[in-house]
N, CA, C and O atoms as a GROMACS GRO file, in nm:
protein
  572
    1MET      N    1  -1.194   0.699   0.523
    1MET     CA    2  -1.185   0.640   0.391
    1MET      C    3  -1.210   0.743   0.282
    1MET      O    4  -1.154   0.733   0.173
    2VAL      N    5  -1.294   0.841   0.310
    2VAL     CA    6  -1.321   0.942   0.207
    2VAL      C    7  -1.199   1.030   0.181
    2VAL      O    8  -1.188   1.090   0.074
    3GLN      N    9  -1.108   1.039   0.277
    3GLN     CA   10  -0.987   1.117   0.255
    3GLN      C   11  -0.890   1.046   0.161
    3GLN      O   12  -0.814   1.111   0.090
    4GLU      N   13  -0.892   0.915   0.160
    4GLU     CA   14  -0.798   0.837   0.080
    4GLU      C   15  -0.856   0.796  -0.056
    4GLU      O   16  -0.782   0.784  -0.153
    5SER      N   17  -0.987   0.774  -0.064
    5SER     CA   18  -1.047   0.715  -0.183
    5SER      C   19  -1.145   0.810  -0.250
    5SER      O   20  -1.244   0.852  -0.191
    6ASP      N   21  -1.116   0.842  -0.375
    6ASP     CA   22  -1.209   0.925  -0.453
    6ASP      C   23  -1.341   0.852  -0.474
    6ASP      O   24  -1.447   0.914  -0.477
    7ARG      N   25  -1.334   0.720  -0.488
    7ARG     CA   26  -1.459   0.643  -0.505
    7ARG      C   27  -1.551   0.661  -0.384
    7ARG      O   28  -1.670   0.687  -0.400
    8PHE      N   29  -1.496   0.647  -0.265
    8PHE     CA   30  -1.577   0.666  -0.144
    8PHE      C   31  -1.623   0.810  -0.131
    8PHE      O   32  -1.740   0.836  -0.100
    9ARG      N   33  -1.533   0.903  -0.154
    9ARG     CA   34  -1.566   1.045  -0.142
    9ARG      C   35  -1.680   1.082  -0.238
    9ARG      O   36  -1.777   1.147  -0.198
   10ASN      N   37  -1.667   1.041  -0.363
   10ASN     CA   38  -1.770   1.075  -0.462
   10ASN      C   39  -1.904   1.007  -0.430
   10ASN      O   40  -2.010   1.069  -0.443
   11ALA      N   41  -1.898   0.883  -0.388
   11ALA     CA   42  -2.021   0.809  -0.358
   11ALA      C   43  -2.092   0.865  -0.236
   11ALA      O   44  -2.215   0.877  -0.236
   12LEU      N   45  -2.017   0.900  -0.134
   12LEU     CA   46  -2.079   0.944  -0.008
   12LEU      C   47  -2.111   1.094  -0.005
   12LEU      O   48  -2.193   1.138   0.075
   13ASN      N   49  -2.047   1.169  -0.092
   13ASN     CA   50  -2.072   1.314  -0.092
   13ASN      C   51  -2.148   1.362  -0.215
   13ASN      O   52  -2.179   1.480  -0.226
   14GLY      N   53  -2.177   1.272  -0.307
   14GLY     CA   54  -2.245   1.311  -0.430
   14GLY      C   55  -2.394   1.283  -0.423
   14GLY      O   56  -2.449   1.252  -0.318
   15ASN      N   57  -2.457   1.295  -0.537
   15ASN     CA   58  -2.601   1.269  -0.548
   15ASN      C   59  -2.625   1.122  -0.582
   15ASN      O   60  -2.683   1.090  -0.686
   16PHE      N   61  -2.580   1.037  -0.494
   16PHE     CA   62  -2.593   0.893  -0.514
   16PHE      C   63  -2.668   0.833  -0.395
   16PHE      O   64  -2.676   0.894  -0.288
   17ASN      N   65  -2.721   0.715  -0.416
   17ASN     CA   66  -2.791   0.643  -0.309
   17ASN      C   67  -2.702   0.625  -0.187
   17ASN      O   68  -2.749   0.632  -0.073
   18GLU      N   69  -2.572   0.601  -0.210
   18GLU     CA   70  -2.478   0.581  -0.100
   18GLU      C   71  -2.470   0.700  -0.006
   18GLU      O   72  -2.449   0.684   0.114
   19SER      N   73  -2.487   0.819  -0.060
   19SER     CA   74  -2.480   0.937   0.027
   19SER      C   75  -2.601   0.947   0.119
   19SER      O   76  -2.592   1.004   0.227
   20GLU      N   77  -2.713   0.891   0.077
   20GLU     CA   78  -2.833   0.891   0.162
   20GLU      C   79  -2.828   0.779   0.265
   20GLU      O   80  -2.864   0.799   0.381
   21THR      N   81  -2.784   0.661   0.222
   21THR     CA   82  -2.782   0.545   0.312
   21THR      C   83  -2.654   0.538   0.395
   21THR      O   84  -2.647   0.467   0.496
   22GLU      N   85  -2.551   0.612   0.351
   22GLU     CA   86  -2.418   0.608   0.412
   22GLU      C   87  -2.360   0.467   0.413
   22GLU      O   88  -2.290   0.427   0.506
   23LYS      N   89  -2.391   0.392   0.306
   23LYS     CA   90  -2.341   0.257   0.287
   23LYS      C   91  -2.293   0.243   0.143
   23LYS      O   92  -2.353   0.294   0.050
   24ILE      N   93  -2.182   0.171   0.130
   24ILE     CA   94  -2.128   0.142  -0.003
   24ILE      C   95  -2.120  -0.009  -0.018
   24ILE      O   96  -2.065  -0.078   0.067
   25ASP      N   97  -2.175  -0.060  -0.127
   25ASP     CA   98  -2.172  -0.203  -0.154
   25ASP      C   99  -2.033  -0.241  -0.205
   25ASP      O  100  -1.990  -0.195  -0.310
   26LEU      N  101  -1.966  -0.324  -0.129
   26LEU     CA  102  -1.832  -0.370  -0.168
   26LEU      C  103  -1.830  -0.520  -0.195
   26LEU      O  104  -1.726  -0.584  -0.184
   27SER      N  105  -1.946  -0.574  -0.230
   27SER     CA  106  -1.955  -0.719  -0.251
   27SER      C  107  -1.867  -0.767  -0.365
   27SER      O  108  -1.834  -0.886  -0.373
   28ASP      N  109  -1.827  -0.677  -0.454
   28ASP     CA  110  -1.740  -0.715  -0.565
   28ASP      C  111  -1.592  -0.714  -0.527
   28ASP      O  112  -1.507  -0.750  -0.608
   29GLU      N  113  -1.560  -0.673  -0.406
   29GLU     CA  114  -1.421  -0.666  -0.361
   29GLU      C  115  -1.383  -0.789  -0.280
   29GLU      O  116  -1.462  -0.841  -0.202
   30ASP      N  117  -1.261  -0.834  -0.300
   30ASP     CA  118  -1.204  -0.944  -0.222
   30ASP      C  119  -1.172  -0.890  -0.083
   30ASP      O  120  -1.112  -0.783  -0.070
   31LEU      N  121  -1.211  -0.962   0.020
   31LEU     CA  122  -1.194  -0.915   0.157
   31LEU      C  123  -1.047  -0.902   0.198
   31LEU      O  124  -1.012  -0.809   0.271
   32GLN      N  125  -0.961  -0.991   0.153
   32GLN     CA  126  -0.821  -0.985   0.195
   32GLN      C  127  -0.753  -0.855   0.151
   32GLN      O  128  -0.697  -0.786   0.236
   33PRO      N  129  -0.756  -0.819   0.022
   33PRO     CA  130  -0.694  -0.691  -0.015
   33PRO      C  131  -0.762  -0.572   0.052
   33PRO      O  132  -0.695  -0.476   0.091
   34PHE      N  133  -0.894  -0.577   0.066
   34PHE     CA  134  -0.962  -0.465   0.131
   34PHE      C  135  -0.919  -0.453   0.277
   34PHE      O  136  -0.910  -0.342   0.330
   35GLY      N  137  -0.894  -0.566   0.343
   35GLY     CA  138  -0.844  -0.564   0.480
   35GLY      C  139  -0.709  -0.493   0.489
   35GLY      O  140  -0.684  -0.419   0.584
   36TYR      N  141  -0.623  -0.515   0.389
   36TYR     CA  142  -0.495  -0.443   0.385
   36TYR      C  143  -0.518  -0.293   0.370
   36TYR      O  144  -0.446  -0.213   0.429
   37PHE      N  145  -0.618  -0.256   0.291
   37PHE     CA  146  -0.649  -0.114   0.273
   37PHE      C  147  -0.691  -0.053   0.406
   37PHE      O  148  -0.645   0.056   0.442
   38VAL      N  149  -0.778  -0.121   0.479
   38VAL     CA  150  -0.822  -0.071   0.610
   38VAL      C  151  -0.703  -0.062   0.706
   38VAL      O  152  -0.689   0.036   0.780
   39ASP      N  153  -0.618  -0.165   0.705
   39ASP     CA  154  -0.497  -0.160   0.788
   39ASP      C  155  -0.410  -0.040   0.752
   39ASP      O  156  -0.358   0.029   0.840
   40TYR      N  157  -0.395  -0.014   0.625
   40TYR     CA  158  -0.316   0.099   0.576
   40TYR      C  159  -0.373   0.230   0.630
   40TYR      O  160  -0.298   0.320   0.668
   41LEU      N  161  -0.504   0.240   0.634
   41LEU     CA  162  -0.568   0.363   0.680
   41LEU      C  163  -0.555   0.386   0.830
   41LEU      O  164  -0.537   0.499   0.875
   42TYR      N  165  -0.564   0.280   0.907
   42TYR     CA  166  -0.580   0.296   1.051
   42TYR      C  167  -0.464   0.243   1.137
   42TYR      O  168  -0.460   0.270   1.256
   43ARG      N  169  -0.372   0.169   1.078
   43ARG     CA  170  -0.262   0.112   1.156
   43ARG      C  171  -0.134   0.114   1.074
   43ARG      O  172  -0.138   0.119   0.952
   44GLU      N  173  -0.024   0.109   1.143
   44GLU     CA  174   0.102   0.090   1.072
   44GLU      C  175   0.112  -0.057   1.036
   44GLU      O  176   0.100  -0.144   1.122
   45THR      N  177   0.133  -0.085   0.911
   45THR     CA  178   0.136  -0.223   0.864
   45THR      C  179   0.263  -0.250   0.787
   45THR      O  180   0.343  -0.160   0.764
   46TRP      N  181   0.281  -0.374   0.748
   46TRP     CA  182   0.398  -0.412   0.669
   46TRP      C  183   0.401  -0.338   0.536
   46TRP      O  184   0.507  -0.328   0.475
   47LEU      N  185   0.288  -0.288   0.491
   47LEU     CA  186   0.283  -0.215   0.364
   47LEU      C  187   0.371  -0.090   0.370
   47LEU      O  188   0.430  -0.051   0.269
   48LEU      N  189   0.380  -0.030   0.486
   48LEU     CA  190   0.460   0.092   0.500
   48LEU      C  191   0.609   0.061   0.519
   48LEU      O  192   0.693   0.151   0.505
   49ASP      N  193   0.642  -0.063   0.550
   49ASP     CA  194   0.781  -0.105   0.558
   49ASP      C  195   0.831  -0.125   0.415
   49ASP      O  196   0.771  -0.201   0.339
   50THR      N  197   0.937  -0.058   0.379
   50THR     CA  198   0.980  -0.061   0.239
   50THR      C  199   1.053  -0.189   0.199
   50THR      O  200   1.082  -0.208   0.081
   51ASN      N  201   1.081  -0.276   0.293
   51ASN     CA  202   1.151  -0.400   0.260
   51ASN      C  203   1.054  -0.510   0.222
   51ASN      O  204   0.956  -0.534   0.292
   52THR      N  205   1.082  -0.576   0.111
   52THR     CA  206   1.005  -0.692   0.070
   52THR      C  207   1.084  -0.814   0.115
   52THR      O  208   1.202  -0.828   0.082
   53LYS      N  209   1.020  -0.901   0.190
   53LYS     CA  210   1.091  -1.012   0.251
   53LYS      C  211   1.068  -1.146   0.181
   53LYS      O  212   1.149  -1.238   0.197
   54HIS      N  213   0.962  -1.159   0.105
   54HIS     CA  214   0.930  -1.286   0.043
   54HIS      C  215   0.866  -1.261  -0.094
   54HIS      O  216   0.788  -1.167  -0.109
   55PRO      N  217   0.898  -1.342  -0.194
   55PRO     CA  218   0.843  -1.322  -0.328
   55PRO      C  219   0.690  -1.319  -0.332
   55PRO      O  220   0.632  -1.251  -0.417
   56SER      N  221   0.624  -1.392  -0.243
   56SER     CA  222   0.477  -1.395  -0.244
   56SER      C  223   0.416  -1.258  -0.214
   56SER      O  224   0.300  -1.233  -0.248
   57GLU      N  225   0.494  -1.170  -0.151
   57GLU     CA  226   0.442  -1.037  -0.123
   57GLU      C  227   0.412  -0.960  -0.251
   57GLU      O  228   0.323  -0.874  -0.253
   58ASN      N  229   0.484  -0.990  -0.357
   58ASN     CA  230   0.462  -0.918  -0.482
   58ASN      C  231   0.324  -0.944  -0.541
   58ASN      O  232   0.263  -0.854  -0.599
   59LEU      N  233   0.275  -1.065  -0.526
   59LEU     CA  234   0.140  -1.095  -0.575
   59LEU      C  235   0.038  -1.017  -0.492
   59LEU      O  236  -0.058  -0.962  -0.547
   60ILE      N  237   0.057  -1.013  -0.362
   60ILE     CA  238  -0.032  -0.935  -0.275
   60ILE      C  239  -0.024  -0.788  -0.312
   60ILE      O  240  -0.127  -0.721  -0.324
   61LEU      N  241   0.097  -0.736  -0.330
   61LEU     CA  242   0.114  -0.595  -0.365
   61LEU      C  243   0.048  -0.561  -0.498
   61LEU      O  244  -0.007  -0.452  -0.515
   62THR      N  245   0.053  -0.654  -0.593
   62THR     CA  246  -0.013  -0.633  -0.722
   62THR      C  247  -0.164  -0.624  -0.702
   62THR      O  248  -0.230  -0.538  -0.761
   63ARG      N  249  -0.218  -0.711  -0.620
   63ARG     CA  250  -0.362  -0.707  -0.589
   63ARG      C  251  -0.399  -0.577  -0.517
   63ARG      O  252  -0.506  -0.520  -0.541
   64LEU      N  253  -0.312  -0.531  -0.428
   64LEU     CA  254  -0.338  -0.406  -0.357
   64LEU      C  255  -0.334  -0.287  -0.453
   64LEU      O  256  -0.414  -0.194  -0.442
   65TYR      N  257  -0.241  -0.290  -0.546
   65TYR     CA  258  -0.232  -0.184  -0.646
   65TYR      C  259  -0.362  -0.178  -0.728
   65TYR      O  260  -0.416  -0.071  -0.754
   66LEU      N  261  -0.410  -0.295  -0.768
   66LEU     CA  262  -0.535  -0.302  -0.845
   66LEU      C  263  -0.654  -0.253  -0.761
   66LEU      O  264  -0.742  -0.185  -0.814
   67LEU      N  265  -0.656  -0.287  -0.633
   67LEU     CA  266  -0.761  -0.238  -0.544
   67LEU      C  267  -0.756  -0.086  -0.538
   67LEU      O  268  -0.859  -0.020  -0.545
   68GLY      N  269  -0.637  -0.032  -0.523
   68GLY     CA  270  -0.621   0.114  -0.521
   68GLY      C  271  -0.675   0.179  -0.647
   68GLY      O  272  -0.732   0.288  -0.643
   69GLU      N  273  -0.657   0.111  -0.760
   69GLU     CA  274  -0.711   0.163  -0.886
   69GLU      C  275  -0.864   0.164  -0.883
   69GLU      O  276  -0.926   0.262  -0.922
   70ARG      N  277  -0.923   0.055  -0.836
   70ARG     CA  278  -1.070   0.047  -0.831
   70ARG      C  279  -1.128   0.146  -0.730
   70ARG      O  280  -1.235   0.203  -0.753
   71LEU      N  281  -1.058   0.166  -0.619
   71LEU     CA  282  -1.107   0.258  -0.516
   71LEU      C  283  -1.068   0.402  -0.546
   71LEU      O  284  -1.109   0.495  -0.476
   72GLN      N  285  -0.990   0.420  -0.649
   72GLN     CA  286  -0.937   0.552  -0.684
   72GLN      C  287  -0.863   0.612  -0.565
   72GLN      O  288  -0.887   0.726  -0.524
   73ALA      N  289  -0.773   0.530  -0.510
   73ALA     CA  290  -0.693   0.567  -0.394
   73ALA      C  291  -0.547   0.577  -0.437
   73ALA      O  292  -0.470   0.483  -0.420
   74SER      N  293  -0.509   0.691  -0.492
   74SER     CA  294  -0.377   0.705  -0.553
   74SER      C  295  -0.262   0.695  -0.453
   74SER      O  296  -0.156   0.642  -0.488
   75SER      N  297  -0.279   0.743  -0.332
   75SER     CA  298  -0.172   0.732  -0.232
   75SER      C  299  -0.148   0.586  -0.194
   75SER      O  300  -0.034   0.543  -0.180
   76PHE      N  301  -0.255   0.512  -0.177
   76PHE     CA  302  -0.246   0.369  -0.146
   76PHE      C  303  -0.177   0.296  -0.260
   76PHE      O  304  -0.091   0.210  -0.237
   77GLN      N  305  -0.213   0.329  -0.383
   77GLN     CA  306  -0.149   0.270  -0.500
   77GLN      C  307  -0.001   0.301  -0.502
   77GLN      O  308   0.081   0.213  -0.531
   78ALA      N  309   0.035   0.424  -0.472
   78ALA     CA  310   0.176   0.464  -0.474
   78ALA      C  311   0.258   0.387  -0.371
   78ALA      O  312   0.372   0.349  -0.398
   79VAL      N  313   0.201   0.364  -0.253
   79VAL     CA  314   0.271   0.290  -0.149
   79VAL      C  315   0.292   0.145  -0.194
   79VAL      O  316   0.401   0.090  -0.178
   80ALA      N  317   0.188   0.083  -0.251
   80ALA     CA  318   0.200  -0.055  -0.300
   80ALA      C  319   0.304  -0.063  -0.411
   80ALA      O  320   0.384  -0.157  -0.414
   81LEU      N  321   0.304   0.033  -0.502
   81LEU     CA  322   0.400   0.034  -0.613
   81LEU      C  323   0.542   0.053  -0.561
   81LEU      O  324   0.634  -0.014  -0.607
   82ARG      N  325   0.560   0.144  -0.466
   82ARG     CA  326   0.693   0.168  -0.409
   82ARG      C  327   0.748   0.041  -0.343
   82ARG      O  328   0.864   0.005  -0.362
   83LYS      N  329   0.663  -0.027  -0.265
   83LYS     CA  330   0.707  -0.151  -0.200
   83LYS      C  331   0.734  -0.259  -0.304
   83LYS      O  332   0.830  -0.335  -0.291
   84PHE      N  333   0.651  -0.267  -0.406
   84PHE     CA  334   0.673  -0.364  -0.515
   84PHE      C  335   0.810  -0.340  -0.578
   84PHE      O  336   0.883  -0.436  -0.605
   85GLY      N  337   0.843  -0.216  -0.602
   85GLY     CA  338   0.970  -0.181  -0.666
   85GLY      C  339   1.091  -0.219  -0.583
   85GLY      O  340   1.198  -0.242  -0.640
   86THR      N  341   1.079  -0.226  -0.451
   86THR     CA  342   1.193  -0.261  -0.367
   86THR      C  343   1.238  -0.405  -0.390
   86THR      O  344   1.352  -0.439  -0.360
   87THR      N  345   1.150  -0.488  -0.441
   87THR     CA  346   1.186  -0.626  -0.471
   87THR      C  347   1.305  -0.631  -0.565
   87THR      O  348   1.395  -0.713  -0.548
   88PHE      N  349   1.306  -0.544  -0.662
   88PHE     CA  350   1.408  -0.549  -0.767
   88PHE      C  351   1.536  -0.478  -0.726
   88PHE      O  352   1.638  -0.488  -0.795
   89ARG      N  353   1.531  -0.406  -0.615
   89ARG     CA  354   1.651  -0.342  -0.563
   89ARG      C  355   1.704  -0.415  -0.440
   89ARG      O  356   1.812  -0.383  -0.390
   90GLY      N  357   1.629  -0.513  -0.393
   90GLY     CA  358   1.666  -0.582  -0.270
   90GLY      C  359   1.719  -0.722  -0.296
   90GLY      O  360   1.764  -0.755  -0.405
   91SER      N  361   1.713  -0.802  -0.192
   91SER     CA  362   1.772  -0.936  -0.199
   91SER      C  363   1.669  -1.044  -0.231
   91SER      O  364   1.706  -1.161  -0.244
   92VAL      N  365   1.543  -1.007  -0.245
   92VAL     CA  366   1.441  -1.107  -0.276
   92VAL      C  367   1.453  -1.146  -0.423
   92VAL      O  368   1.456  -1.060  -0.511
   93VAL      N  369   1.461  -1.274  -0.448
   93VAL     CA  370   1.472  -1.325  -0.585
   93VAL      C  371   1.338  -1.389  -0.623
   93VAL      O  372   1.288  -1.476  -0.552
   94LEU      N  373   1.283  -1.345  -0.734
   94LEU     CA  374   1.158  -1.403  -0.782
   94LEU      C  375   1.188  -1.524  -0.868
   94LEU      O  376   1.270  -1.518  -0.959
   95ASP      N  377   1.120  -1.634  -0.838
   95ASP     CA  378   1.136  -1.752  -0.922
   95ASP      C  379   1.048  -1.736  -1.046
   95ASP      O  380   0.965  -1.646  -1.055
   96ASP      N  381   1.068  -1.825  -1.142
   96ASP     CA  382   0.993  -1.816  -1.268
   96ASP      C  383   0.843  -1.820  -1.247
   96ASP      O  384   0.769  -1.746  -1.312
   97GLN      N  385   0.796  -1.905  -1.156
   97GLN     CA  386   0.652  -1.915  -1.132
   97GLN      C  387   0.595  -1.784  -1.078
   97GLN      O  388   0.487  -1.742  -1.119
   98SER      N  389   0.667  -1.720  -0.987
   98SER     CA  390   0.621  -1.592  -0.932
   98SER      C  391   0.612  -1.487  -1.041
   98SER      O  392   0.515  -1.411  -1.048
   99ILE      N  393   0.714  -1.482  -1.126
   99ILE     CA  394   0.713  -1.384  -1.235
   99ILE      C  395   0.602  -1.415  -1.334
   99ILE      O  396   0.536  -1.324  -1.383
  100CYS      N  397   0.581  -1.542  -1.364
  100CYS     CA  398   0.473  -1.580  -1.455
  100CYS      C  399   0.337  -1.542  -1.396
  100CYS      O  400   0.248  -1.498  -1.470
  101ASN      N  401   0.320  -1.558  -1.266
  101ASN     CA  402   0.193  -1.518  -1.202
  101ASN      C  403   0.173  -1.367  -1.214
  101ASN      O  404   0.062  -1.321  -1.241
  102LEU      N  405   0.280  -1.291  -1.195
  102LEU     CA  406   0.270  -1.145  -1.210
  102LEU      C  407   0.240  -1.107  -1.354
  102LEU      O  408   0.160  -1.017  -1.380
  103LEU      N  409   0.304  -1.176  -1.449
  103LEU     CA  410   0.277  -1.148  -1.590
  103LEU      C  411   0.133  -1.178  -1.627
  103LEU      O  412   0.072  -1.105  -1.705
  104GLU      N  413   0.079  -1.283  -1.570
  104GLU     CA  414  -0.061  -1.316  -1.598
  104GLU      C  415  -0.153  -1.202  -1.553
  104GLU      O  416  -0.248  -1.166  -1.624
  105ILE      N  417  -0.126  -1.147  -1.438
  105ILE     CA  418  -0.205  -1.033  -1.389
  105ILE      C  419  -0.184  -0.913  -1.482
  105ILE      O  420  -0.279  -0.845  -1.520
  106ALA      N  421  -0.058  -0.889  -1.519
  106ALA     CA  422  -0.029  -0.776  -1.608
  106ALA      C  423  -0.101  -0.790  -1.741
  106ALA      O  424  -0.147  -0.691  -1.798
  107CYS      N  425  -0.110  -0.912  -1.790
  107CYS     CA  426  -0.174  -0.935  -1.920
  107CYS      C  427  -0.325  -0.931  -1.914
  107CYS      O  428  -0.390  -0.901  -2.015
  108THR      N  429  -0.382  -0.960  -1.800
  108THR     CA  430  -0.528  -0.971  -1.793
  108THR      C  431  -0.598  -0.862  -1.715
  108THR      O  432  -0.715  -0.834  -1.740
  109GLU      N  433  -0.528  -0.799  -1.620
  109GLU     CA  434  -0.598  -0.707  -1.531
  109GLU      C  435  -0.547  -0.564  -1.532
  109GLU      O  436  -0.619  -0.473  -1.491
  110LEU      N  437  -0.425  -0.541  -1.577
  110LEU     CA  438  -0.370  -0.406  -1.580
  110LEU      C  439  -0.394  -0.346  -1.718
  110LEU      O  440  -0.410  -0.419  -1.816
  111PRO      N  441  -0.396  -0.213  -1.727
  111PRO     CA  442  -0.411  -0.150  -1.859
  111PRO      C  443  -0.306  -0.202  -1.956
  111PRO      O  444  -0.193  -0.228  -1.917
  112GLN      N  445  -0.345  -0.216  -2.082
  112GLN     CA  446  -0.261  -0.282  -2.181
  112GLN      C  447  -0.133  -0.208  -2.215
  112GLN      O  448  -0.029  -0.271  -2.236
  113ARG      N  449  -0.137  -0.076  -2.221
  113ARG     CA  450  -0.018  -0.002  -2.262
  113ARG      C  451   0.070   0.026  -2.142
  113ARG      O  452   0.027   0.087  -2.044
  114VAL      N  453   0.194  -0.018  -2.150
  114VAL     CA  454   0.288  -0.008  -2.039
  114VAL      C  455   0.304   0.136  -1.991
  114VAL      O  456   0.313   0.160  -1.871
  115GLN      N  457   0.308   0.232  -2.082
  115GLN     CA  458   0.331   0.370  -2.042
  115GLN      C  459   0.216   0.428  -1.958
  115GLN      O  460   0.233   0.531  -1.894
  116GLU      N  461   0.100   0.363  -1.959
  116GLU     CA  462  -0.013   0.411  -1.880
  116GLU      C  463  -0.012   0.359  -1.738
  116GLU      O  464  -0.086   0.410  -1.653
  117ASN      N  465   0.068   0.260  -1.709
  117ASN     CA  466   0.060   0.198  -1.578
  117ASN      C  467   0.200   0.161  -1.530
  117ASN      O  468   0.264   0.073  -1.587
  118PRO      N  469   0.248   0.227  -1.422
  118PRO     CA  470   0.384   0.200  -1.376
  118PRO      C  471   0.406   0.058  -1.324
  118PRO      O  472   0.516   0.006  -1.335
  119LEU      N  473   0.304  -0.005  -1.267
  119LEU     CA  474   0.320  -0.142  -1.220
  119LEU      C  475   0.337  -0.237  -1.339
  119LEU      O  476   0.420  -0.327  -1.336
  120HIS      N  477   0.258  -0.214  -1.441
  120HIS     CA  478   0.269  -0.292  -1.564
  120HIS      C  479   0.412  -0.282  -1.617
  120HIS      O  480   0.471  -0.382  -1.657
  121ALA      N  481   0.466  -0.162  -1.618
  121ALA     CA  482   0.601  -0.140  -1.667
  121ALA      C  483   0.704  -0.218  -1.585
  121ALA      O  484   0.795  -0.277  -1.642
  122GLN      N  485   0.690  -0.219  -1.453
  122GLN     CA  486   0.784  -0.291  -1.368
  122GLN      C  487   0.776  -0.441  -1.391
  122GLN      O  488   0.878  -0.510  -1.394
  123ILE      N  489   0.656  -0.492  -1.407
  123ILE     CA  490   0.640  -0.636  -1.431
  123ILE      C  491   0.702  -0.673  -1.565
  123ILE      O  492   0.770  -0.775  -1.574
  124TYR      N  493   0.680  -0.593  -1.669
  124TYR     CA  494   0.737  -0.622  -1.799
  124TYR      C  495   0.888  -0.610  -1.798
  124TYR      O  496   0.957  -0.687  -1.864
  125CYS      N  497   0.940  -0.514  -1.724
  125CYS     CA  498   1.085  -0.500  -1.710
  125CYS      C  499   1.143  -0.627  -1.650
  125CYS      O  500   1.248  -0.674  -1.694
  126THR      N  501   1.076  -0.682  -1.551
  126THR     CA  502   1.121  -0.807  -1.489
  126THR      C  503   1.121  -0.920  -1.591
  126THR      O  504   1.213  -1.001  -1.595
  127ARG      N  505   1.018  -0.924  -1.673
  127ARG     CA  506   1.008  -1.030  -1.773
  127ARG      C  507   1.126  -1.026  -1.869
  127ARG      O  508   1.186  -1.130  -1.899
  128PHE      N  509   1.160  -0.909  -1.916
  128PHE     CA  510   1.264  -0.900  -2.018
  128PHE      C  511   1.405  -0.901  -1.961
  128PHE      O  512   1.500  -0.924  -2.035
  129THR      N  513   1.421  -0.876  -1.834
  129THR     CA  514   1.554  -0.883  -1.775
  129THR      C  515   1.583  -1.022  -1.719
  129THR      O  516   1.697  -1.050  -1.683
  130SER      N  517   1.484  -1.107  -1.712
  130SER     CA  518   1.504  -1.244  -1.666
  130SER      C  519   1.511  -1.335  -1.789
  130SER      O  520   1.408  -1.372  -1.846
  131SER      N  521   1.632  -1.369  -1.829
  131SER     CA  522   1.650  -1.441  -1.955
  131SER      C  523   1.584  -1.579  -1.956
  131SER      O  524   1.544  -1.627  -2.061
  132HIS      N  525   1.573  -1.642  -1.841
  132HIS     CA  526   1.517  -1.777  -1.834
  132HIS      C  527   1.366  -1.777  -1.812
  132HIS      O  528   1.304  -1.883  -1.803
  133LEU      N  529   1.308  -1.661  -1.804
  133LEU     CA  530   1.168  -1.646  -1.764
  133LEU      C  531   1.070  -1.705  -1.864
  133LEU      O  532   1.068  -1.666  -1.981
  134CYS      N  533   0.991  -1.796  -1.818
  134CYS     CA  534   0.875  -1.847  -1.891
  134CYS      C  535   0.907  -1.893  -2.033
  134CYS      O  536   0.820  -1.890  -2.120
  135ARG      N  537   1.028  -1.934  -2.058
  135ARG     CA  538   1.065  -1.979  -2.194
  135ARG      C  539   0.978  -2.094  -2.243
  135ARG      O  540   0.940  -2.100  -2.359
  136SER      N  541   0.948  -2.183  -2.152
  136SER     CA  542   0.871  -2.301  -2.194
  136SER      C  543   0.721  -2.275  -2.195
  136SER      O  544   0.644  -2.361  -2.238
  137SER      N  545   0.680  -2.159  -2.149
  137SER     CA  546   0.537  -2.131  -2.139
  137SER      C  547   0.489  -2.054  -2.262
  137SER      O  548   0.557  -1.964  -2.312
  138GLN      N  549   0.371  -2.090  -2.309
  138GLN     CA  550   0.308  -2.017  -2.418
  138GLN      C  551   0.200  -1.922  -2.367
  138GLN      O  552   0.127  -1.863  -2.446
  139ARG      N  553   0.190  -1.907  -2.234
  139ARG     CA  554   0.084  -1.826  -2.174
  139ARG      C  555   0.092  -1.679  -2.213
  139ARG      O  556  -0.009  -1.609  -2.212
  140PHE      N  557   0.211  -1.631  -2.246
  140PHE     CA  558   0.229  -1.487  -2.263
  140PHE      C  559   0.270  -1.447  -2.404
  140PHE      O  560   0.326  -1.340  -2.426
  141VAL      N  561   0.240  -1.533  -2.500
  141VAL     CA  562   0.275  -1.505  -2.638
  141VAL      C  563   0.211  -1.376  -2.687
  141VAL      O  564   0.276  -1.297  -2.755
  142ASN      N  565   0.085  -1.353  -2.653
  142ASN     CA  566   0.013  -1.235  -2.699
  142ASN      C  567   0.017  -1.121  -2.600
  142ASN      O  568  -0.057  -1.024  -2.615
  143CYS      N  569   0.099  -1.129  -2.501
  143CYS     CA  570   0.102  -1.031  -2.394
  143CYS      C  571   0.206  -0.924  -2.422
  143CYS      O  572   0.222  -0.832  -2.342
   0.00000   0.00000   0.00000
């Protein structure tokens, strides 16, 4: 994990309590995305398969991207972003609800300026290229 995550590397190799106890408190992390991270590190998983097969994978990939940001795991983030991007080049069609869910994450959890975050940019690109997207919703007026 220290090879993939700057957060783990810094905590376990620095002058922190974690380096003495060799334990890192991850109670603030959701177990499901973290499980994908462990799978990514130690096994070949669907994350490494570049094909996106179902729209629900995009929500998972967004959560994995955010986990990579918190863990400071840039390679993991890049893999999640690459797989996320295949949705828009492949045959998977996102329905309005899926896109609205992604927009909600983009508006609340990703950095605000699109140029600072490539996932944010892809989600916004989807919003503006889908003419029917969220027209009836007021959730994203300030987004």
